[in-house]
N, C-alpha and C positions, 0 to 999 in steps of 0.2 A: 320421172316425168313422162307423160304420154308422148308417143311418137307424133311428129309434126309433119304435115304434108307440105311438100315444096315442089316447085316447078309446075309444068303444065299437067292437066289431068291425065294425059296419055303417059306421063312418066313420073307420076307422084312417087316420092320416096318415103319410106318409113325411116325416120331419123330419130334415134334415141339421144336426146340432148342430155347425156350424162357427162357433164363437163369434167374433164380430167380422168374419165374412166378408161380411156385408151392411152396406153403408155407410149406416146410418140416421142416424148423427150424433146430433143433438139433438132427435129426434122425440118424446121423452118429454114428457108434459103439463107437467111442471115444468121441462123444458129443462135445458141444461147448467149453468144457474145454480141448480139446485135445492139446497136446504140439505142438507149432509151430516148424517148421524146421529152424534151423539156418544155415544149409548147405544142398545142394541138396542131397536127398536120406537118410537123417539122422534125427532121432527124436531129437528135441532140448533138451529134458530132459534126456532121457536114452541113447542117442547117438546110439540107435539101428537102423540098416538099415530099411527104409520103403520099402514095396514091390514095385517093379518097374512094372508098368502096364500102357500102353498107354490109352488115352481117348477112342479110338475106341474099344480096348479090354474090357475096363470097361463097355462101353455102350452096347456092344454085350452081355456081361454077365447079366447085369441088365434087358435087354430086354428078355433074355431067362427065367430069374426068374419071371418076370411079366407074361410072357406067361404061365409058369407053374402054377402060382397062379390062373390066370384066368381059365385055364383048370380044375384045382382042384375045383374051386368054382362053375362054371356053365357049364363045359364040352365043352367049346368053344375053338377051335384051330385057327390057322392062325395068321396074323399080329396083333400087338397090337399098339394102338395109345397112346403115352406117352408124358408127359411133363417133362423136366429134366433141371438140372443146375449143374455146377461144382463149388464147394465152397472150400474156404480155410479150412484147417483142424481145425482151431480154429476160431469161430465166423461166422457171416452170409455173409461175403464178398465173391464176386466172385473171383475164383482163376485165376491167369494169366496162359498163355499157358505153361510156364515152372515151375510153382509152384506145390508143392504137393497139392493134391485135394481130396475131398470127392464127389462122384457122387450121387446125390439124384434124384430119378425118381418116377413118379406116373402115374397111370391110374385109370379110374373109370369104374364101372360095373353098367349098368342100370338094376336094380333088383326091382321087385315089393316090396312094403313095408312089406307085410305079409310074405315074404320069406327071408328077409335080415338076421335076427338073426340066422336062420338055416344055412345059408351060412357062416356067421362069425364063427359059431361053427365048421362047417366042415373044414374050413381053419385052425382053431386052432388045431383040432385033426390031420389033415394031416401034419402040420409042426411039431407038437410034435412027431408024428410017424417017421418023417425024422430026428429027433435028435436035433431040435432047442429048445432053452430055451424059454418058454412062460412066459410072465409077464404082469401084469396090465389088466387081462381080466375082462371085465365088460359088463353088459347089461343094457339097459334102464329100469329104475324103476320109478314108480310114487312117487311123494313126495307131502306133504301137500301144498296147496296153498289157495289163498283168495277165490277161487270159488269151492273148493272141493278137495278131495284127489288126483285127477289127474291133477290139474291145473299146478303144476310144475313138470317137468320131468328131469331126468338125461339124457345127450346126449346118442345116440345110442350105440349099441354093438361095442366093440373095443378091441384090444390087441396088444402087441408087441412080436416079436419073434427074437431071436438072434442066428445066426450061428457062433459057436466058434471053430469048428473042422477044422483040416487041416491047411495048411499054412496061416499065417496072412493075406495075400493078398486075400484069399478066404472068409474071414469073411464078413458078411453082416447083416443088420438089416431089418426086415420087420415090417411094421405097417399096420394094417387093421382097417378101421374105417367106421362105418355106418353113413351116412350123411342124415339128414332129407330132404326128397324131392329130394335127389341127388344120391340115390343108395349107393354103397359101394366103398370106395377109397382104392386102393392098393398102397403101397409105399415101395420102396426099397432104402437102403442107403449102399454104400460100406464102407469099412475101409478107412483109410487115405492112399492114393497111391501116388507114385512118377512117373511122366511121364518120359520116356527115355530121352527126350530133356533136362531135368533138369540136368542130369549127364554130358551133353556136354557143359554146360555153363562154359566158361573159368573163372578162379579165377581172382579177381581184383588185378592188379599190381600197387602199389603206384608209382606215377610219380617220376622220379629222377631229381635232380637239378644239374646243372653244368656238368662238364665232369670228368671222373675218374682221 
């Protein structure tokens, strides 16, 4: 599918809508165990209303977040190329147009290997300073292997950061991962959101038989 322009002309983003192409898995704040909705706009477990946000609004927001992350990492502004998918709030399936959804989006940074750990640390410190909760921080370390102490290695530097302040619809999760020979991957996942169209779906009316 062709790239779609979003946002203002000054920061139009080239977005490849290849649903499911990015393997973000369970990066949603509520994770793969999030409660499914058994009614539009309502959490199936708590009956609490889900935030109502259109797909375009959610995409605009994650684009701004990815632009912010890239700027904080390497000081680069302008449009960001991202891959994204709209998933059901529970499990890996693609969400239908009127279903509650989690938006997962990612972009990559082409960074020389010797500067990646420093950038991951910089992003960690930046997000922590912005009030996000940092978890799972790690850096690549050598482990014993058959051919010497550096034969086996733990994957590159990475961490998760969760935004939990403000309205539930503003919550999001960031994942930063160093990829061997591929630079740094930046990923953003929204909370479970309800598209406005879901609230306009008419209730099912059971058929009647006979005449009154």
